[in-house]
C-alpha positions as CSV (number, residue, x, y, z in Angstrom):
1,M,-20.9,-4.0,-13.6
2,E,-22.4,-3.3,-10.2
3,L,-20.7,-0.5,-8.3
4,A,-23.3,0.5,-5.7
5,I,-22.9,0.3,-2.0
6,D,-26.1,-0.3,0.0
7,Y,-27.7,2.5,2.0
8,V,-27.0,0.9,5.4
9,T,-23.3,0.5,4.7
10,L,-23.1,4.0,3.4
11,V,-24.7,5.4,6.6
12,R,-22.3,3.4,8.8
13,M,-19.3,4.7,6.9
14,L,-20.6,8.3,7.2
15,R,-21.0,7.9,10.9
16,N,-17.4,6.7,11.4
17,K,-15.2,9.4,13.1
18,T,-12.0,8.0,11.5
19,L,-13.5,8.7,8.0
20,W,-14.1,12.4,8.9
21,I,-10.7,12.8,10.5
22,G,-9.2,11.5,7.3
23,I,-11.3,13.9,5.2
24,I,-10.2,16.8,7.3
25,I,-6.5,15.8,7.1
26,S,-6.8,15.3,3.3
27,L,-8.5,18.7,2.7
28,A,-5.9,20.4,4.9
29,L,-3.0,18.9,3.0
30,L,-4.6,19.4,-0.4
31,T,-4.9,23.1,0.6
32,L,-1.1,23.1,1.1
33,V,-0.7,21.6,-2.4
34,F,-2.3,24.7,-3.9
35,Y,-0.9,27.2,-1.5
36,G,1.1,29.9,-3.2
37,T,0.1,28.7,-6.7
38,D,-1.5,30.8,-9.5
39,L,-4.4,29.1,-11.2
40,R,-3.7,30.6,-14.6
41,T,-0.1,29.5,-14.4
42,L,-1.2,26.0,-13.3
43,A,-3.5,25.9,-16.4
44,E,-0.6,27.0,-18.6
45,V,1.7,24.3,-17.2
46,F,-0.9,21.7,-17.9
47,R,-1.4,23.0,-21.5
48,T,2.3,22.9,-22.3
49,A,3.1,19.5,-20.6
50,N,4.1,16.6,-22.8
51,Y,1.6,13.9,-22.1
52,W,3.4,11.3,-24.2
53,F,5.5,10.6,-21.2
54,L,2.4,9.1,-19.6
55,V,2.9,6.0,-21.7
56,P,6.3,4.8,-20.4
57,A,5.4,6.1,-16.9
58,L,2.3,3.9,-16.7
59,A,4.2,1.0,-18.2
60,L,6.7,1.4,-15.4
61,Y,4.0,1.6,-12.8
62,F,2.3,-1.6,-13.9
63,V,5.6,-3.4,-14.1
64,G,6.0,-2.3,-10.4
65,V,2.5,-3.8,-9.7
66,L,3.7,-7.1,-11.3
67,M,6.8,-7.0,-9.1
68,R,4.5,-6.7,-6.0
69,A,2.5,-9.7,-7.3
70,I,5.7,-11.7,-7.6
71,R,6.7,-10.6,-4.1
72,W,3.3,-11.8,-2.8
73,H,3.9,-15.1,-4.5
74,F,7.1,-15.6,-2.4
75,L,5.3,-14.5,0.8
76,L,2.6,-17.0,0.2
77,R,4.6,-19.9,-1.2
78,S,5.1,-21.6,2.1
79,I,1.3,-21.6,2.5
80,K,0.3,-22.4,-1.1
81,P,2.0,-21.7,-4.4
82,I,-0.4,-19.4,-6.4
83,S,0.0,-18.2,-9.9
84,I,1.5,-14.7,-10.4
85,N,-1.2,-13.9,-12.9
86,H,-3.9,-14.4,-10.3
87,L,-2.0,-12.5,-7.7
88,F,-1.5,-9.6,-10.1
89,Q,-5.3,-9.4,-10.6
90,V,-6.1,-9.6,-6.9
91,T,-3.4,-7.0,-6.2
92,V,-4.9,-4.6,-8.7
93,I,-8.4,-5.2,-7.2
94,G,-7.0,-4.3,-3.8
95,Y,-5.6,-1.1,-5.1
96,M,-8.9,-0.2,-6.7
97,V,-10.8,-0.8,-3.5
98,N,-8.3,1.4,-1.5
99,D,-8.8,4.1,-4.1
100,L,-12.6,4.1,-4.0
101,L,-13.5,3.0,-0.5
102,P,-12.5,4.4,3.0
103,F,-10.6,2.6,5.8
104,R,-8.1,1.0,3.4
105,I,-10.2,-2.2,3.2
106,G,-8.5,-3.1,-0.1
107,E,-6.1,-5.3,2.0
108,L,-9.1,-7.1,3.5
109,A,-10.6,-7.5,0.0
110,R,-7.4,-9.1,-1.2
111,A,-7.5,-11.6,1.7
112,Y,-11.2,-12.3,1.1
113,I,-10.8,-12.9,-2.7
114,L,-7.7,-15.1,-2.3
115,G,-9.4,-17.1,0.5
116,E,-12.4,-17.7,-1.7
117,T,-10.7,-18.5,-4.9
118,E,-7.7,-20.5,-3.6
119,Q,-9.4,-22.1,-0.5
120,I,-6.7,-20.9,1.9
121,S,-7.0,-19.2,5.3
122,K,-8.1,-15.6,4.9
123,A,-6.4,-14.7,8.2
124,S,-3.1,-16.3,7.1
125,T,-3.3,-14.4,3.8
126,L,-3.9,-11.2,5.7
127,V,-0.7,-11.8,7.7
128,T,1.3,-12.0,4.5
129,I,-0.3,-8.6,3.5
130,V,0.9,-7.2,6.8
131,L,4.4,-8.5,5.9
132,E,4.1,-6.7,2.6
133,R,3.6,-3.4,4.5
134,V,6.6,-4.2,6.7
135,F,8.7,-4.8,3.5
136,D,7.4,-1.6,2.0
137,G,8.3,0.4,5.1
138,V,11.9,-1.1,5.2
139,T,12.2,-0.3,1.5
140,M,11.1,3.3,2.0
141,L,13.6,3.8,4.8
142,F,16.3,2.2,2.6
143,F,15.4,4.7,-0.1
144,I,15.8,7.7,2.3
145,G,19.1,6.3,3.4
146,I,20.3,6.0,-0.2
147,A,19.0,9.5,-1.0
148,S,20.9,10.9,2.0
149,F,24.2,10.1,0.2
150,F,23.3,12.3,-2.7
151,L,21.0,15.0,-1.3
152,P,21.1,17.4,1.7
153,L,18.2,16.3,3.7
154,P,16.2,18.4,6.2
155,D,16.5,17.4,9.9
156,W,12.9,16.2,10.1
157,I,13.5,13.6,7.3
158,R,16.7,12.4,9.0
159,T,14.7,12.1,12.2
160,L,12.0,10.1,10.3
161,L,14.8,7.8,9.0
162,L,16.2,7.2,12.5
163,V,12.8,6.7,14.3
164,G,11.5,4.6,11.4
165,T,14.6,2.4,11.4
166,V,14.3,1.7,15.1
167,L,10.5,0.9,14.9
168,F,10.8,-1.4,11.9
169,A,13.8,-3.2,13.4
170,V,11.8,-3.9,16.5
171,V,8.8,-5.1,14.4
172,I,10.9,-7.4,12.3
173,L,12.7,-8.8,15.3
174,I,9.4,-9.6,17.0
175,L,7.9,-11.2,13.9
176,V,11.1,-13.3,13.2
177,M,11.1,-14.5,16.9
178,A,7.4,-15.3,16.7
179,A,7.9,-17.3,13.5
180,G,10.9,-19.2,14.9
181,F,9.6,-19.9,18.4
182,R,6.1,-21.2,17.3
183,Q,6.8,-24.8,18.3
184,R,8.4,-23.9,21.6
185,F,5.2,-22.1,22.7
186,D,2.8,-24.5,21.2
187,G,2.1,-26.3,24.4
188,L,1.6,-23.0,26.3
189,I,-0.8,-21.7,23.7
190,H,-2.9,-24.8,23.7
191,A,-3.0,-24.7,27.5
192,M,-4.1,-21.1,27.5
193,M,-6.8,-21.7,24.9
194,G,-7.9,-24.8,26.8
195,R,-8.9,-22.6,29.7
196,L,-11.4,-20.7,27.6
197,P,-15.0,-21.9,26.7
198,E,-14.8,-24.5,24.0
199,K,-16.3,-22.2,21.4
200,W,-13.9,-19.4,22.0
201,G,-10.9,-21.6,22.7
202,G,-11.3,-23.4,19.3
203,R,-11.6,-20.1,17.5
204,G,-8.7,-18.5,19.3
205,L,-6.5,-21.5,18.5
206,K,-7.5,-21.4,14.9
207,L,-6.7,-17.8,14.7
208,V,-3.3,-18.3,16.4
209,D,-2.5,-21.1,14.0
210,S,-3.5,-18.9,11.0
211,F,-1.3,-16.1,12.3
212,F,1.8,-18.3,12.6
213,H,1.0,-20.0,9.3
214,G,1.1,-16.5,7.7
215,L,4.6,-16.0,9.1
216,S,5.9,-19.1,7.4
217,V,8.0,-17.1,4.9
218,L,10.1,-15.8,7.8
219,R,11.3,-19.4,8.4
220,N,12.4,-19.6,4.8
221,P,15.4,-17.2,4.3
222,L,15.4,-17.6,0.5
223,D,11.8,-16.7,0.0
224,A,12.1,-13.8,2.5
225,F,15.2,-12.5,0.7
226,L,13.4,-12.7,-2.7
227,A,10.4,-10.9,-1.3
228,F,12.6,-8.1,-0.2
229,V,14.4,-8.0,-3.6
230,F,11.0,-7.7,-5.5
231,S,9.9,-5.1,-3.0
232,L,13.0,-3.0,-4.0
233,L,12.3,-3.6,-7.7
234,A,8.6,-2.6,-7.3
235,W,9.4,0.7,-5.7
236,I,12.3,1.4,-8.0
237,C,9.7,1.1,-10.9
238,E,7.4,3.5,-9.1
239,A,10.2,6.0,-8.5
240,G,11.0,5.6,-12.2
241,M,7.4,6.4,-13.1
242,Y,7.7,9.6,-11.1
243,A,10.9,10.5,-12.8
244,V,9.7,9.8,-16.3
245,L,6.4,11.7,-15.9
246,A,8.4,14.6,-14.6
247,I,10.3,14.9,-17.9
248,G,7.0,15.9,-19.5
249,F,6.8,18.9,-17.2
250,G,10.4,19.9,-17.9
251,I,11.5,18.9,-14.4
252,T,15.2,18.0,-14.5
253,A,15.8,16.9,-10.9
254,S,18.1,14.0,-10.2
255,F,16.7,10.5,-9.8
256,A,17.6,10.7,-6.1
257,V,15.0,13.4,-5.7
258,F,12.3,11.1,-7.0
259,V,13.6,8.2,-4.8
260,L,13.3,10.5,-1.8
261,A,9.8,11.8,-2.9
262,T,8.6,8.2,-3.3
263,A,9.8,7.2,0.1
264,V,8.5,10.2,2.1
265,A,5.1,10.4,0.3
266,N,4.4,6.7,0.8
267,L,5.5,6.8,4.5
268,V,3.2,9.8,5.1
269,T,0.2,7.8,3.7
270,I,0.1,6.0,7.0
271,V,-1.8,9.1,8.2
272,P,-5.6,8.8,8.0
273,S,-7.0,10.2,4.8
274,T,-9.7,9.9,2.1
275,P,-9.7,7.0,-0.3
276,G,-6.9,7.3,-2.7
277,Y,-4.7,9.1,-0.2
278,I,-5.8,12.5,-1.4
279,G,-3.6,15.3,0.0
280,V,-1.4,13.1,2.2
281,F,0.3,11.8,-1.0
282,D,0.4,15.0,-2.9
283,A,1.7,17.5,-0.3
284,P,5.0,15.6,0.5
285,I,5.9,15.3,-3.1
286,R,5.2,19.0,-3.8
287,Y,7.4,19.8,-0.7
288,I,10.3,17.6,-1.9
289,L,10.2,19.0,-5.4
290,E,10.2,22.6,-4.1
291,L,13.0,21.7,-1.7
292,F,15.2,20.9,-4.6
293,G,14.4,23.9,-6.8
294,V,11.2,23.0,-8.8
295,N,8.8,25.9,-9.4
296,V,5.8,25.8,-7.1
297,N,3.3,25.9,-10.0
298,V,5.1,23.2,-12.0
299,A,5.4,21.0,-8.8
300,A,1.7,21.3,-8.0
301,S,0.6,20.6,-11.6
302,Y,2.9,17.6,-11.8
303,V,1.8,16.0,-8.6
304,L,-1.9,16.3,-9.6
305,L,-1.3,14.5,-12.8
306,L,0.9,11.9,-11.1
307,H,-1.7,11.1,-8.6
308,A,-4.4,10.8,-11.3
309,A,-2.1,8.5,-13.2
310,L,-1.7,6.3,-10.1
311,I,-5.4,6.1,-9.5
312,I,-7.5,6.2,-12.7
313,P,-5.8,3.3,-14.7
314,V,-5.6,0.9,-11.7
315,V,-9.3,1.7,-10.8
316,I,-10.5,0.9,-14.3
317,L,-8.4,-2.3,-14.5
318,G,-9.5,-3.3,-11.0
319,L,-13.1,-2.9,-11.9
320,V,-12.6,-5.1,-15.0
321,F,-10.9,-7.8,-12.9
322,T,-13.7,-7.6,-10.3
323,W,-16.3,-8.0,-13.0
324,R,-14.5,-11.0,-14.4
325,L,-14.6,-12.6,-11.0
326,G,-18.3,-12.1,-10.8
327,L,-18.0,-9.6,-7.8
328,S,-19.2,-6.1,-7.2
329,L,-17.6,-3.2,-5.3
330,G,-20.4,-3.3,-2.7
331,Q,-20.0,-7.1,-2.3
332,L,-16.3,-6.7,-1.7
333,Q,-16.9,-4.0,0.9
334,K,-19.3,-6.1,2.9
335,S,-17.6,-9.5,2.5
336,S,-14.0,-8.3,3.2
337,R,-15.1,-6.7,6.4
338,G,-17.4,-9.5,7.5
339,E,-15.5,-12.6,6.5
340,V,-11.9,-12.0,7.5
341,S,-12.8,-13.0,11.1
342,L,-12.3,-15.6,13.7
343,E,-15.0,-17.8,12.2
344,N,-13.3,-17.8,8.8
345,A,-9.7,-17.9,9.9
């Protein structure tokens, strides 16, 4: 199984300022994870933890991944019905790429693989992945809203809920309007593209068509509703994973705490970071657990194991699926960044 990335690609990545900004942010937040902890106490917490809870926790996690694959099925169904089994494999590969490579190109890798294996527009597929992120954001805000009924939330989290709700409402409104008004603006779009040189006009029109084709689900209320339902189920499974794994560390916080931790941590991962969201995922969860009475050493130990459980199994499975498709990590890195473009829309 080939994992190597060529030298030129590696040099380009290392010269990218965004990568180094992400590394600095990750290291700073990882420092916060360990701040105030005692290494010997951390070791003792790890020694006494009950690791049998990893089994049901990982089962819940992969059920959640399956729920995401089903959600993607409904987002894509207006473009082309694709088997859930194949979408599950591609989703896992995307997670694997995000955990191993910078710039979160796992989303591009998913669009590339699906475009190649299913002969559909990579650009349209990428639009459905953007819609996934919108559904994820709405779900996280919904989780914070639910948690607010059971927990006393800090002012900054309430502000995050308010600002996030407004932003996502605007985004959803724009996308729904764009999906609904496609035909009305068809003549205008063709007229605008017709003023461009033939080469660029044709490419631009193809890209616009792919964009609106990717939004097809928003013209199908049932599929859009089912996509949201499976988004909720996916994240409930992940919050359940957090809660089950916590039992092995003797953490007895209410499920609402883990719902809140899930929401805040995954919203914060928008911030630039290293592959695998090192630090930006861990620090918010430690903060939430401490906020509701969990010992600092227990919280830090727990979040480190949780993050490892979220990365290692999916990376191993993703590499297996990549090998089965006859691909390599380096090939995915180059192809996903080079082929999801105007020429391949």
